[in-house]
All heavy atoms as an XYZ file, in Angstrom:
954
protein
N      -8.695     15.119      6.413
C      -8.127     14.203      5.452
C      -8.754     14.412      4.079
O      -9.054     13.470      3.381
C      -8.367     12.765      5.900
C      -7.214     12.162      6.597
S      -7.276     10.371      6.768
C      -8.844     10.034      7.491
N      -8.936     15.616      3.688
C      -9.528     15.905      2.391
C      -8.594     15.473      1.265
O      -7.387     15.658      1.323
C      -9.821     17.397      2.253
C     -10.953     17.834      3.167
O     -11.786     16.977      3.496
O     -11.003     19.023      3.525
N      -9.198     14.895      0.246
C      -8.468     14.499     -0.949
C      -8.907     15.408     -2.083
O     -10.093     15.592     -2.318
C      -8.781     13.025     -1.283
O      -8.371     12.215     -0.180
C      -8.036     12.596     -2.523
N      -7.950     15.973     -2.782
C      -8.265     16.914     -3.854
C      -8.720     16.181     -5.115
O      -8.367     14.997     -5.313
C      -7.035     17.776     -4.205
O      -6.049     16.922     -4.794
C      -6.470     18.471     -2.980
N      -9.455     16.858     -5.986
C      -9.835     16.238     -7.267
C      -8.626     15.801     -8.086
O      -8.671     14.781     -8.767
C     -10.618     17.343     -7.977
C     -11.159     18.196     -6.876
C     -10.104     18.154     -5.789
N      -7.523     16.547     -7.985
C      -6.296     16.176     -8.703
C      -5.760     14.833     -8.202
O      -5.349     13.979     -8.993
C      -5.246     17.275     -8.540
C      -3.943     17.080     -9.291
C      -4.198     17.066    -10.798
C      -2.964     18.189     -8.942
N      -5.772     14.642     -6.885
C      -5.313     13.377     -6.304
C      -6.224     12.227     -6.720
O      -5.755     11.136     -7.051
C      -5.223     13.482     -4.771
O      -4.339     14.553     -4.428
C      -4.688     12.206     -4.154
N      -7.530     12.466     -6.721
C      -8.475     11.433     -7.153
C      -8.229     11.035     -8.602
O      -8.230      9.842     -8.941
C      -9.918     11.915     -6.984
C     -10.424     12.037     -5.551
C     -11.774     12.740     -5.524
C     -10.509     10.681     -4.902
N      -8.006     12.017     -9.469
C      -7.746     11.736    -10.871
C      -6.451     10.946    -11.037
O      -6.376      9.991    -11.818
C      -7.695     13.047    -11.659
C      -7.478     12.807    -13.140
O      -8.318     12.110    -13.740
O      -6.469     13.300    -13.676
N      -5.438     11.333    -10.285
C      -4.150     10.635    -10.361
C      -4.295      9.185     -9.900
O      -3.728      8.272    -10.507
C      -3.118     11.369     -9.509
C      -1.733     10.820     -9.656
C      -0.689     11.767     -9.074
N       0.547     11.060     -8.945
C       1.089     10.679     -7.805
N       0.520     10.993     -6.655
N       2.220     10.011     -7.788
N      -5.090      8.954     -8.854
C      -5.326      7.588     -8.365
C      -6.003      6.743     -9.442
O      -5.635      5.584     -9.661
C      -6.172      7.615     -7.096
N      -6.976      7.315    -10.126
C      -7.656      6.591    -11.212
C      -6.662      6.192    -12.304
O      -6.701      5.072    -12.823
C      -8.764      7.452    -11.812
C      -9.973      7.531    -10.941
C     -11.112      8.318    -11.627
N     -12.114      8.656    -10.647
C     -12.292      9.870    -10.123
N     -11.545     10.884    -10.522
N     -13.209     10.078     -9.216
N      -5.765      7.112    -12.647
C      -4.767      6.820    -13.685
C      -3.796      5.736    -13.219
O      -3.424      4.855    -13.991
C      -4.018      8.087    -14.095
C      -4.837      8.972    -15.021
C      -4.067     10.170    -15.546
N      -4.095     11.222    -14.543
C      -3.023     11.736    -13.942
N      -1.827     11.356    -14.275
N      -3.154     12.680    -13.019
N      -3.392      5.801    -11.949
C      -2.446      4.812    -11.426
C      -3.042      3.410    -11.383
O      -2.331      2.421    -11.522
C      -1.961      5.227    -10.032
C      -0.975      6.380    -10.000
C      -0.745      6.849     -8.565
C       0.341      5.989    -10.648
N      -4.358      3.315    -11.178
C      -5.003      1.998    -11.173
C      -4.846      1.297    -12.520
O      -4.815      0.079    -12.595
C      -6.488      2.117    -10.837
C      -6.738      2.341     -9.388
C      -8.237      2.357     -9.055
N      -8.405      3.142     -7.844
C      -9.014      4.315     -7.777
N      -9.592      4.829     -8.834
N      -9.083      4.960     -6.643
N      -4.771      2.095    -13.567
C      -4.645      1.538    -14.920
C      -3.190      1.271    -15.303
O      -2.933      0.642    -16.327
C      -5.278      2.485    -15.938
C      -6.765      2.635    -15.745
C      -7.324      3.665    -16.689
C      -8.808      3.875    -16.392
N      -9.367      4.962    -17.185
N      -2.258      1.758    -14.508
C      -0.832      1.663    -14.858
C      -0.011      1.073    -13.722
O       1.064      1.556    -13.409
C      -0.303      3.047    -15.229
N      -0.523      0.025    -13.089
C       0.193     -0.586    -11.975
C       1.467     -1.269    -12.481
O       1.496     -1.783    -13.603
C      -0.708     -1.592    -11.259
C      -1.854     -0.930    -10.527
S      -3.096     -2.060     -9.844
C      -2.142     -3.271     -9.036
N       2.489     -1.273    -11.645
C       3.723     -1.977    -11.986
C       3.438     -3.483    -11.946
O       2.483     -3.931    -11.301
C       4.820     -1.614    -10.984
O       4.523     -2.184     -9.711
N       4.269     -4.289    -12.620
C       4.053     -5.743    -12.570
C       4.002     -6.312    -11.137
O       3.118     -7.109    -10.843
C       5.211     -6.310    -13.387
C       5.496     -5.218    -14.384
C       5.298     -3.926    -13.602
N       4.900     -5.907    -10.217
C       4.779     -6.428     -8.857
C       3.465     -6.000     -8.174
O       2.855     -6.791     -7.450
C       6.000     -5.856     -8.124
C       6.977     -5.568     -9.206
C       6.160     -5.146    -10.379
N       3.031     -4.755     -8.399
C       1.760     -4.318     -7.829
C       0.611     -5.146     -8.388
O      -0.275     -5.571     -7.639
C       1.513     -2.835     -8.123
C       2.396     -1.901     -7.354
C       2.262     -0.455     -7.813
O       1.807     -0.201     -8.949
O       2.631      0.428     -7.020
N       0.630     -5.393     -9.701
C      -0.433     -6.181    -10.327
C      -0.449     -7.610     -9.783
O      -1.526     -8.173     -9.515
C      -0.258     -6.178    -11.848
N       0.719     -8.183     -9.582
C       0.819     -9.540     -9.027
C       0.224     -9.590     -7.625
O      -0.552    -10.495     -7.298
C       2.289     -9.993     -8.992
O       2.785    -10.046    -10.331
C       2.450    -11.345     -8.327
N       0.578     -8.623     -6.799
C       0.056     -8.586     -5.433
C      -1.441     -8.320     -5.442
O      -2.190     -8.929     -4.670
C       0.800     -7.533     -4.613
C       0.457     -7.448     -3.133
C       0.586     -8.799     -2.436
C       1.334     -6.407     -2.445
N      -1.915     -7.455     -6.311
C      -3.336     -7.118     -6.379
C      -4.184     -8.356     -6.689
O      -5.255     -8.544     -6.116
C      -3.592     -6.019     -7.399
C      -5.046     -5.704     -7.560
C      -5.775     -5.780     -8.711
C      -5.960     -5.256     -6.539
N      -7.083     -5.412     -8.475
C      -7.216     -5.089     -7.144
C      -5.822     -4.999     -5.182
C      -8.339     -4.673     -6.440
C      -6.940     -4.572     -4.475
C      -8.176     -4.415     -5.095
N      -3.682     -9.226     -7.558
C      -4.427    -10.446     -7.903
C      -4.719    -11.256     -6.632
O      -5.792    -11.836     -6.503
C      -3.646    -11.279     -8.934
C      -3.679    -10.579    -10.296
C      -4.186    -12.703     -9.044
C      -2.714    -11.159    -11.316
N      -3.801    -11.238     -5.685
C      -3.979    -12.018     -4.449
C      -4.766    -11.277     -3.374
O      -5.359    -11.899     -2.497
C      -2.610    -12.428     -3.907
C      -1.813    -13.293     -4.872
C      -2.499    -14.636     -5.201
N      -2.674    -15.477     -4.047
C      -1.777    -16.345     -3.616
N      -0.644    -16.514     -4.267
N      -2.011    -17.071     -2.542
N      -4.758     -9.936     -3.413
C      -5.450     -9.150     -2.379
C      -6.902     -8.856     -2.731
O      -7.738     -8.714     -1.838
C      -4.719     -7.827     -2.136
C      -3.320     -7.898     -1.543
C      -2.740     -6.488     -1.416
C      -3.318     -8.610     -0.200
N      -7.205     -8.748     -4.022
C      -8.542     -8.315     -4.426
C      -9.603     -9.348     -4.059
O      -9.290    -10.514     -3.794
C      -8.572     -8.001     -5.910
C      -8.478     -9.207     -6.786
C      -8.492     -8.802     -8.235
N      -8.466    -10.003     -9.047
C      -8.414     -9.999    -10.335
N      -8.349     -8.859    -10.991
N      -8.393    -11.127    -11.007
N     -10.844     -8.891     -4.066
C     -11.996     -9.770     -3.786
C     -11.857    -10.505     -2.446
O     -12.163    -11.687     -2.365
C     -12.216    -10.765     -4.924
C     -12.538    -10.092     -6.226
O     -13.219     -9.066     -6.253
N     -12.038    -10.632     -7.321
N     -11.346     -9.796     -1.439
C     -11.216    -10.352     -0.081
C     -10.306    -11.583     -0.076
O     -10.505    -12.509      0.709
C     -12.587    -10.698      0.500
C     -13.544     -9.564      0.495
N     -13.646     -8.668      1.534
C     -14.437     -9.137     -0.437
C     -14.567     -7.756      1.255
N     -15.055     -8.020      0.062
N      -9.298    -11.597     -0.952
C      -8.443    -12.766     -1.138
C      -7.462    -13.056     -0.027
O      -6.878    -14.137     -0.004
N      -7.260    -12.133      0.887
C      -6.337    -12.378      2.004
C      -7.132    -12.350      3.297
O      -7.514    -11.270      3.786
C      -5.217    -11.323      2.031
C      -4.160    -11.518      3.113
C      -3.371    -12.814      2.872
C      -3.223    -10.341      3.176
N      -7.436    -13.510      3.801
C      -8.145    -13.658      5.078
C      -9.452    -12.878      5.130
O      -9.847    -12.381      6.191
C      -7.248    -13.253      6.252
C      -6.046    -14.152      6.385
O      -5.987    -15.224      5.796
N      -5.064    -13.719      7.145
N     -10.096    -12.710      4.000
C     -11.374    -12.016      3.954
C     -11.288    -10.504      4.082
O     -12.317     -9.829      4.150
N     -10.084     -9.964      4.066
C      -9.901     -8.515      4.196
C     -10.153     -7.818      2.867
O      -9.731     -8.307      1.816
C      -8.476     -8.197      4.670
C      -8.121     -8.695      6.056
C      -6.622     -8.600      6.282
C      -8.887     -7.915      7.116
N     -10.811     -6.683      2.930
C     -11.084     -5.912      1.717
C      -9.968     -4.876      1.537
O      -9.819     -3.967      2.349
C     -12.425     -5.198      1.806
C     -12.711     -4.333      0.569
C     -14.065     -3.676      0.650
C     -14.313     -2.733     -0.485
N     -14.206     -3.268     -1.797
N      -9.213     -5.046      0.481
C      -8.170     -4.079      0.127
C      -8.633     -3.279     -1.080
O      -9.331     -3.782     -1.947
C      -6.856     -4.793     -0.236
C      -6.040     -5.193      0.953
C      -6.256     -6.406      1.573
C      -5.059     -4.349      1.451
C      -5.506     -6.793      2.668
C      -4.305     -4.715      2.555
C      -4.529     -5.943      3.166
N      -8.234     -2.027     -1.106
C      -8.434     -1.161     -2.266
C      -7.064     -0.898     -2.864
O      -6.075     -0.822     -2.146
C      -9.054      0.165     -1.823
C     -10.422     -0.005     -1.224
C     -10.961      1.341     -0.771
N     -12.232      1.157     -0.116
C     -12.574      1.707      1.026
N     -11.728      2.507      1.646
N     -13.760      1.484      1.533
N      -7.027     -0.706     -4.177
C      -5.743     -0.406     -4.826
C      -5.702      1.060     -5.213
O      -6.724      1.669     -5.546
C      -5.511     -1.282     -6.040
C      -6.509     -1.051     -7.140
C      -6.309     -2.053     -8.256
N      -7.469     -1.996     -9.131
C      -7.412     -1.902    -10.426
N      -6.248     -1.888    -11.039
N      -8.502     -1.853    -11.153
N      -4.502      1.628     -5.137
C      -4.274      3.034     -5.486
C      -5.347      3.907     -4.824
O      -6.062      4.649     -5.472
C      -4.247      3.199     -7.006
C      -3.209      2.354     -7.699
C      -1.792      2.595     -7.220
O      -1.452      3.663     -6.757
N      -0.955      1.584     -7.326
N      -5.427      3.777     -3.514
C      -6.464      4.453     -2.732
C      -5.988      5.831     -2.264
O      -4.973      5.927     -1.578
C      -6.819      3.588     -1.518
C      -7.829      4.209     -0.638
N      -9.156      4.306     -0.988
C      -7.715      4.787      0.595
C      -9.820      4.909     -0.015
N      -8.976      5.206      0.942
N      -6.701      6.897     -2.649
C      -6.304      8.238     -2.191
C      -6.676      8.437     -0.724
O      -7.763      8.054     -0.288
C      -7.116      9.167     -3.102
C      -8.270      8.360     -3.577
C      -7.848      6.928     -3.558
N      -5.753      9.004      0.014
C      -5.981      9.329      1.419
C      -5.250     10.633      1.700
O      -4.016     10.673      1.658
C      -5.480      8.218      2.334
C      -5.828      8.342      3.805
C      -7.343      8.270      4.011
C      -5.157      7.251      4.606
N      -6.014     11.692      1.932
C      -5.409     13.005      2.099
C      -4.620     13.339      0.842
O      -5.102     13.128     -0.276
N      -3.388     13.795      1.000
C      -2.592     14.181     -0.170
C      -1.871     13.003     -0.844
O      -1.158     13.192     -1.821
C      -1.577     15.155      0.415
C      -1.374     14.677      1.809
C      -2.732     14.161      2.253
N      -2.052     11.794     -0.309
C      -1.282     10.646     -0.784
C      -2.159      9.610     -1.477
O      -3.375      9.573     -1.281
C      -0.548      9.985      0.386
C       0.420     10.921      1.055
C       0.166     11.434      2.313
C       1.594     11.305      0.416
C       1.044     12.323      2.917
C       2.486     12.173      1.010
C       2.202     12.679      2.263
O       3.078     13.543      2.848
N      -1.506      8.760     -2.261
C      -2.168      7.632     -2.892
C      -1.455      6.378     -2.400
O      -0.250      6.220     -2.599
C      -2.118      7.730     -4.421
C      -2.834      8.997     -4.883
C      -2.760      6.485     -5.048
C      -2.660      9.322     -6.344
N      -2.214      5.503     -1.756
C      -1.660      4.294     -1.169
C      -1.755      3.156     -2.178
O      -2.795      2.977     -2.810
C      -2.438      3.926      0.098
C      -2.657      5.068      1.085
C      -3.495      4.600      2.264
C      -1.338      5.635      1.552
N      -0.680      2.389     -2.327
C      -0.716      1.271     -3.275
C      -1.894      0.356     -2.962
O      -2.702      0.047     -3.826
C       0.588      0.482     -3.239
C       1.759      1.219     -3.861
O       1.537      2.211     -4.597
O       2.915      0.817     -3.596
N      -1.986     -0.087     -1.704
C      -3.084     -0.942     -1.257
C      -3.494     -0.495      0.135
O      -2.640     -0.166      0.966
C      -2.655     -2.413     -1.232
C      -2.151     -2.892     -2.549
C      -0.804     -3.022     -2.786
C      -3.030     -3.187     -3.584
C      -0.326     -3.439     -4.020
C      -2.561     -3.596     -4.823
C      -1.213     -3.719     -5.040
N      -4.801     -0.507      0.403
C      -5.291     -0.022      1.685
C      -6.458     -0.881      2.158
O      -7.394     -1.150      1.388
C      -5.742      1.433      1.566
C      -6.313      1.991      2.848
C      -5.508      2.151      3.973
C      -7.648      2.356      2.937
C      -6.022      2.653      5.150
C      -8.168      2.870      4.112
C      -7.350      3.010      5.217
O      -7.863      3.498      6.375
N      -6.398     -1.298      3.413
C      -7.469     -2.040      4.066
C      -8.031     -1.151      5.173
O      -7.368     -0.933      6.193
C      -6.955     -3.357      4.625
S      -8.230     -4.332      5.444
N      -9.231     -0.640      4.951
C      -9.830      0.304      5.886
C     -10.198     -0.348      7.225
O     -10.071      0.275      8.266
C     -11.065      0.951      5.260
C     -11.597      2.095      6.090
O     -10.807      3.012      6.407
O     -12.798      2.062      6.442
N     -10.631     -1.603      7.197
C     -11.107     -2.236      8.437
C     -10.024     -2.332      9.502
O     -10.326     -2.299     10.691
C     -11.702     -3.609      8.151
O     -10.709     -4.498      7.664
N      -8.759     -2.445      9.081
C      -7.653     -2.487     10.052
C      -6.707     -1.302      9.885
O      -5.668     -1.247     10.538
C      -6.870     -3.829      9.974
C      -7.747     -4.983     10.407
C      -6.278     -4.053      8.601
N      -7.075     -0.357      8.999
C      -6.303      0.866      8.752
C      -4.841      0.547      8.436
O      -3.922      1.044      9.053
C      -6.437      1.839      9.916
C      -7.913      2.111     10.198
C      -8.348      3.395     10.751
N      -7.660      4.607     10.488
C      -7.987      5.469      9.511
N      -8.966      5.204      8.692
N      -7.339      6.600      9.385
N      -4.675     -0.310      7.413
C      -3.355     -0.776      7.003
C      -3.087     -0.407      5.557
O      -3.898     -0.694      4.672
C      -3.264     -2.306      7.156
C      -1.945     -2.945      6.732
C      -0.829     -2.578      7.707
C      -2.102     -4.455      6.631
N      -1.949      0.236      5.318
C      -1.480      0.540      3.968
C      -0.328     -0.396      3.644
O       0.544     -0.626      4.481
C      -1.010      1.987      3.878
N      -0.324     -0.914      2.423
C       0.779     -1.742      1.939
C       1.379     -1.014      0.751
O       0.688     -0.732     -0.229
C       0.306     -3.152      1.530
C       1.473     -3.964      0.981
C      -0.355     -3.868      2.709
N       2.655     -0.704      0.849
C       3.366      0.027     -0.198
C       4.415     -0.886     -0.822
O       5.242     -1.463     -0.117
C       4.043      1.261      0.388
C       3.069      2.324      0.845
C       2.272      2.898     -0.308
O       2.886      3.308     -1.311
O       1.043      2.923     -0.207
N       4.359     -1.014     -2.138
C       5.345     -1.798     -2.879
C       6.415     -0.839     -3.380
O       6.144      0.025     -4.200
C       4.693     -2.553     -4.057
C       5.739     -3.352     -4.818
C       3.580     -3.480     -3.551
N       7.616     -0.997     -2.866
C       8.716     -0.088     -3.191
C       9.654     -0.705     -4.220
O      10.225     -1.766     -3.989
C       9.522      0.244     -1.929
C       8.736      1.072     -0.930
O       7.688      1.634     -1.295
O       9.186      1.150      0.234
N       9.794     -0.014     -5.337
C      10.737     -0.421     -6.377
C      12.080      0.251     -6.153
O      12.333      0.859     -5.110
N      12.937      0.163     -7.154
C      14.297      0.701     -7.050
C      14.313      2.201     -6.770
O      15.225      2.699     -6.109
C      15.066      0.403     -8.329
N      13.327      2.933     -7.231
C      13.290      4.375     -7.016
C      13.189      4.784     -5.564
O      13.454      5.929     -5.207
N      12.843      3.852     -4.700
C      12.701      4.171     -3.274
C      14.026      4.065     -2.525
O      14.058      4.253     -1.320
C      11.653      3.258     -2.633
C      10.265      3.627     -3.038
N       9.457      4.440     -2.277
C       9.548      3.314     -4.134
C       8.304      4.608     -2.894
N       8.329      3.927     -4.030
N      15.094      3.779     -3.233
C      16.402      3.628     -2.578
C      17.224      4.908     -2.568
O      18.341      4.910     -2.081
C      17.182      2.486     -3.228
C      16.494      1.161     -3.130
N      16.214      0.540     -1.933
C      15.987      0.356     -4.088
C      15.585     -0.595     -2.161
N      15.427     -0.722     -3.461
N      16.683      5.997     -3.082
C      17.419      7.260     -3.049
C      17.171      7.962     -1.725
O      16.142      7.735     -1.073
C      16.977      8.190     -4.201
O      15.615      8.584     -3.985
C      17.119      7.503     -5.559
N      18.081      8.825     -1.335
C      17.923      9.565     -0.077
C      16.678     10.444     -0.111
O      15.930     10.500      0.869
C      19.148     10.430      0.210
C      20.354      9.611      0.650
O      20.158      8.449      1.093
O      21.476     10.120      0.559
N      16.462     11.128     -1.214
C      15.304     12.029     -1.324
C      14.003     11.247     -1.201
O      13.078     11.673     -0.499
C      15.350     12.790     -2.649
N      13.926     10.101     -1.874
C      12.695      9.309     -1.804
C      12.512      8.720     -0.408
O      11.394      8.656      0.102
C      12.708      8.193     -2.849
C      11.393      7.433     -2.922
C      10.216      8.309     -3.331
O      10.302      9.052     -4.288
N       9.125      8.235     -2.594
N      13.592      8.300      0.219
C      13.504      7.747      1.579
C      12.969      8.804      2.549
O      12.122      8.505      3.406
C      14.865      7.235      2.039
N      13.413     10.047      2.414
C      12.921     11.131      3.273
C      11.446     11.390      3.005
O      10.658     11.595      3.936
C      13.740     12.398      3.065
C      15.128     12.312      3.651
C      15.937     13.554      3.376
C      17.346     13.354      3.907
N      18.232     14.454      3.589
N      11.052     11.381      1.730
C       9.640     11.567      1.383
C       8.805     10.433      1.984
O       7.738     10.683      2.565
C       9.463     11.606     -0.135
C       8.040     11.601     -0.559
N       7.244     12.721     -0.488
C       7.242     10.609     -1.026
C       6.027     12.419     -0.906
N       6.007     11.134     -1.234
N       9.279      9.194      1.862
C       8.546      8.048      2.409
C       8.406      8.157      3.928
O       7.343      7.837      4.473
C       9.252      6.737      2.046
C       9.143      6.395      0.567
O       8.305      7.001     -0.150
O       9.910      5.522      0.115
N       9.452      8.628      4.604
C       9.383      8.805      6.061
C       8.327      9.842      6.440
O       7.537      9.629      7.362
C      10.749      9.224      6.614
C      11.780      8.131      6.620
C      13.156      8.635      7.027
O      13.250      9.685      7.711
O      14.142      7.980      6.641
N       8.312     10.986      5.728
C       7.293     12.026      5.992
C       5.893     11.470      5.750
O       4.981     11.689      6.551
C       7.510     13.240      5.081
C       8.558     14.207      5.540
C       8.506     15.528      4.752
N       8.455     15.356      3.303
C       9.523     15.198      2.528
N      10.733     15.201      3.060
N       9.380     15.054      1.217
N       5.741     10.768      4.676
C       4.453     10.180      4.303
C       3.989      9.190      5.367
O       2.841      9.210      5.800
C       4.643      9.481      2.951
C       3.435      8.877      2.356
C       3.896      8.295      1.002
N       2.812      7.952      0.171
C       2.249      6.758      0.147
N       2.685      5.813      0.929
N       1.247      6.518     -0.678
N       4.892      8.296      5.787
C       4.543      7.295      6.800
C       4.194      7.947      8.136
O       3.278      7.495      8.831
C       5.665      6.283      6.973
C       5.861      5.408      5.733
O       5.015      5.440      4.816
O       6.886      4.689      5.688
N       4.904      9.025      8.490
C       4.577      9.750      9.732
C       3.192     10.370      9.636
O       2.401     10.326     10.582
C       5.615     10.835     10.017
C       6.831     10.339     10.767
C       7.662     11.487     11.352
N       7.974     12.537     10.395
C       9.012     12.545      9.569
N       9.867     11.546      9.578
N       9.217     13.550      8.748
N       2.880     10.982      8.478
C       1.561     11.590      8.297
C       0.473     10.522      8.378
O      -0.537     10.706      9.047
C       1.471     12.331      6.958
C       0.157     13.046      6.809
C      -0.134     14.304      7.261
C      -1.046     12.541      6.222
N      -1.450     14.602      6.969
C      -2.025     13.539      6.336
C      -1.380     11.343      5.604
C      -3.325     13.375      5.863
C      -2.667     11.180      5.137
C      -3.617     12.181      5.264
N       0.690      9.395      7.710
C      -0.301      8.315      7.754
C      -0.482      7.815      9.188
O      -1.612      7.590      9.636
C       0.108      7.167      6.830
C      -0.003      7.474      5.340
C       0.697      6.402      4.515
C      -1.454      7.625      4.921
N       0.619      7.666      9.918
C       0.520      7.231     11.318
C      -0.277      8.240     12.142
O      -1.073      7.849     13.011
C       1.915      7.037     11.914
N      -0.109      9.520     11.854
C      -0.877     10.543     12.593
C      -2.372     10.438     12.291
O      -3.191     10.933     13.059
C      -0.360     11.949     12.264
O      -0.808     12.372     10.978
N      -2.710      9.778     11.183
C      -4.105      9.561     10.813
C      -4.600      8.192     11.275
O      -5.719      7.784     10.953
C      -4.277      9.670      9.287
C      -3.809     10.977      8.697
C      -4.507     12.173      9.297
O      -5.728     12.229      9.331
N      -3.737     13.117      9.800
N      -3.739      7.472     11.997
C      -4.115      6.150     12.493
C      -3.937      5.019     11.492
O      -4.493      3.940     11.661
N      -3.109      5.250     10.467
C      -2.880      4.244      9.430
C      -1.468      3.687      9.593
O      -0.497      4.444      9.617
C      -3.057      4.834      8.014
C      -2.697      3.808      6.947
C      -4.477      5.338      7.828
N      -1.367      2.375      9.708
C      -0.071      1.708      9.780
C       0.388      1.404      8.353
O      -0.403      0.956      7.527
C      -0.184      0.410     10.569
C       1.114     -0.329     10.647
C       1.011     -1.546     11.517
N       2.292     -2.221     11.510
C       2.449     -3.486     11.788
N       1.432     -4.225     12.132
N       3.642     -4.031     11.748
N       1.656      1.627      8.066
C       2.207      1.365      6.743
C       3.161      0.185      6.783
O       4.053      0.136      7.641
C       2.965      2.600      6.210
O       2.082      3.715      6.210
C       3.479      2.368      4.807
N       2.979     -0.741      5.865
C       3.909     -1.845      5.671
C       4.545     -1.635      4.311
O       3.856     -1.550      3.300
C       3.169     -3.205      5.713
C       4.104     -4.339      5.328
C       2.559     -3.439      7.074
N       5.864     -1.502      4.305
C       6.601     -1.325      3.055
C       7.241     -2.653      2.668
O       7.886     -3.299      3.507
C       7.675     -0.261      3.217
C       7.075      1.097      3.400
C       8.094      2.218      3.242
N       7.343      3.453      3.105
C       6.828      3.886      1.967
N       7.038      3.224      0.860
N       6.126      4.994      1.925
N       7.032     -3.042      1.426
C       7.605     -4.282      0.922
C       8.318     -3.980     -0.389
O       7.923     -3.082     -1.122
C       6.522     -5.367      0.724
C       5.794     -5.641      2.030
C       5.528     -4.991     -0.352
N       9.354     -4.711     -0.653
C      10.094     -4.469     -1.897
C       9.414     -5.192     -3.059
O       8.793     -6.248     -2.893
C      11.539     -4.962     -1.761
O      11.572     -6.375     -1.700
N       9.546     -4.597     -4.225
C       9.044     -5.233     -5.440
C       9.719     -6.590     -5.625
O       9.090     -7.556     -6.074
C       9.289     -4.321     -6.637
N      10.970     -6.660     -5.225
C      11.704     -7.918     -5.338
C      11.076     -9.003     -4.462
O      11.004    -10.165     -4.851
C      13.179     -7.702     -4.954
C      14.030     -8.942     -5.072
C      14.079     -9.531     -6.474
O      13.947     -8.787     -7.452
O      14.244    -10.760     -6.590
N      10.604     -8.643     -3.273
C       9.952     -9.610     -2.377
C       8.695    -10.172     -3.051
O       8.424    -11.364     -2.967
C       9.625     -8.956     -1.049
C       9.229     -9.880      0.055
C       9.108    -11.242      0.003
C       8.913     -9.515      1.389
N       8.722    -11.736      1.235
C       8.600    -10.695      2.095
C       8.850     -8.304      2.053
C       8.224    -10.696      3.430
C       8.489     -8.301      3.389
C       8.180     -9.488      4.074
N       7.942     -9.315     -3.722
C       6.741     -9.769     -4.437
C       7.137    -10.815     -5.474
O       6.493    -11.871     -5.588
C       6.006     -8.594     -5.125
C       4.824     -9.105     -5.949
C       5.548     -7.551     -4.115
N       8.199    -10.553     -6.207
C       8.643    -11.478     -7.261
C       9.237    -12.765     -6.697
O       9.049    -13.839     -7.247
C       9.681    -10.794     -8.149
C       9.107     -9.744     -9.071
C      10.141     -9.238    -10.064
N      11.098     -8.316     -9.493
C      10.922     -7.000     -9.450
N       9.830     -6.449     -9.929
N      11.834     -6.222     -8.922
N       9.964    -12.641     -5.590
C      10.753    -13.758     -5.064
C       9.960    -14.699     -4.156
O      10.141    -15.907     -4.195
C      11.951    -13.176     -4.306
C      12.940    -14.169     -3.755
C      14.114    -13.499     -3.062
N      13.849    -12.249     -2.378
C      13.348    -12.127     -1.150
N      13.026    -13.183     -0.458
N      13.155    -10.944     -0.609
N       9.072    -14.140     -3.311
C       8.426    -14.956     -2.270
C       7.031    -14.418     -1.967
O       6.781    -13.892     -0.882
C       9.299    -14.956     -1.009
C       8.741    -15.812      0.107
O       7.884    -16.686     -0.152
O       9.152    -15.596      1.266
N       6.126    -14.550     -2.925
C       4.778    -14.014     -2.754
C       4.057    -14.656     -1.569
O       3.397    -13.961     -0.796
C       3.977    -14.189     -4.043
C       2.574    -13.586     -4.056
C       2.613    -12.083     -3.784
C       1.880    -13.876     -5.384
N       4.205    -15.952     -1.392
C       3.530    -16.635     -0.279
C       4.006    -16.088      1.069
O       3.191    -15.808      1.960
C       3.748    -18.142     -0.361
N       5.312    -15.931      1.206
C       5.860    -15.386      2.456
C       5.423    -13.956      2.674
O       5.126    -13.548      3.799
N       5.378    -13.179      1.601
C       4.933    -11.793      1.691
C       3.476    -11.720      2.138
O       3.119    -10.905      2.992
C       5.111    -11.097      0.348
C       4.533     -9.685      0.248
C       5.121     -8.757      1.293
C       4.738     -9.137     -1.140
N       2.626    -12.572      1.578
C       1.213    -12.580      1.975
C       1.059    -12.924      3.451
O       0.223    -12.338      4.152
C       0.417    -13.534      1.089
C       0.260    -13.078     -0.354
C      -0.279    -14.212     -1.214
C      -0.626    -11.839     -0.446
N       1.879    -13.846      3.944
C       1.855    -14.167      5.372
C       2.250    -12.945      6.205
O       1.647    -12.662      7.249
C       2.796    -15.332      5.695
C       2.294    -16.654      5.211
C       3.280    -17.773      5.502
O       4.484    -17.550      5.709
N       2.772    -18.998      5.496
N       3.249    -12.213      5.735
C       3.703    -11.002      6.422
C       2.588     -9.953      6.472
O       2.348     -9.342      7.519
C       4.951    -10.451      5.716
C       5.473     -9.190      6.295
N       6.169     -9.147      7.490
C       5.396     -7.909      5.855
C       6.501     -7.889      7.752
N       6.041     -7.116      6.772
N       1.913     -9.749      5.352
C       0.813     -8.775      5.301
C      -0.335     -9.226      6.205
O      -0.922     -8.416      6.929
C       0.341     -8.554      3.850
C       1.458     -7.896      3.030
C      -0.923     -7.694      3.820
C       1.188     -7.880      1.528
N      -0.654    -10.521      6.180
C      -1.718    -11.041      7.035
C      -1.396    -10.815      8.504
O      -2.276    -10.427      9.297
C      -1.951    -12.521      6.752
N      -0.142    -11.033      8.887
C       0.261    -10.801     10.286
C       0.180     -9.310     10.628
O      -0.292     -8.939     11.718
C       1.673    -11.327     10.536
C       2.098    -11.207     11.987
C       1.194    -11.992     12.917
O       1.005    -13.193     12.737
N       0.617    -11.337     13.913
N       0.616     -8.459      9.717
C       0.536     -7.009      9.963
C      -0.923     -6.571     10.112
O      -1.246     -5.741     10.964
C       1.197     -6.239      8.818
N      -1.810     -7.152      9.312
C      -3.242     -6.825      9.418
C      -3.789     -7.297     10.758
O      -4.564     -6.581     11.401
C      -4.002     -7.459      8.261
N      -3.390     -8.477     11.190
C      -3.841     -8.997     12.490
C      -3.336     -8.101     13.614
O      -4.099     -7.755     14.538
C      -3.370    -10.426     12.688
N      -2.076     -7.692     13.531
C      -1.511     -6.795     14.553
C      -2.192     -5.441     14.543
O      -2.458     -4.870     15.595
C       0.000     -6.604     14.324
C       0.791     -7.884     14.551
O       0.260     -8.838     15.131
O       1.965     -7.920     14.112
N      -2.480     -4.914     13.355
C      -3.118     -3.600     13.243
C      -4.554     -3.630     13.743
O      -5.052     -2.626     14.250
C      -3.086     -3.125     11.776
N      -5.196     -4.788     13.624
C      -6.582     -4.920     14.052
C      -6.780     -5.027     15.546
O      -7.892     -4.995     16.036
N      -5.690     -5.155     16.291
C      -5.791     -5.290     17.748
C      -5.993     -3.965     18.420
O      -5.579     -2.951     18.090
C      -4.525     -5.938     18.301
C      -4.387     -7.348     17.855
C      -3.173     -7.981     18.502
N      -2.992     -9.265     17.848
C      -1.830     -9.851     17.705
N      -0.741     -9.288     18.152
N      -1.737    -11.005     17.117
């Protein structure tokens, strides 16, 4: 699961340029804000950068905007999720719209996914 220096640099840049939905979710996840779980933002793992990652339960949370609705992006996301699963990482994909519309419900969903992943 080696991460290249290029991927590390890109992750650093992405931390400074989060989308509004990512920033909104980060405010609630940071500092152990969800059930005491430690999440990292824009976390590099192998060749990929995960929007949010909780190492203790090996859970990735990906916030998908409109760009994820294309066939090409959907295929890329499927390959990525398969690779992450092969590394023992469960991926939860949530829409940017869900973050905007129902943050409380989304946080409950992530908390349940973390509980399930921790079993």
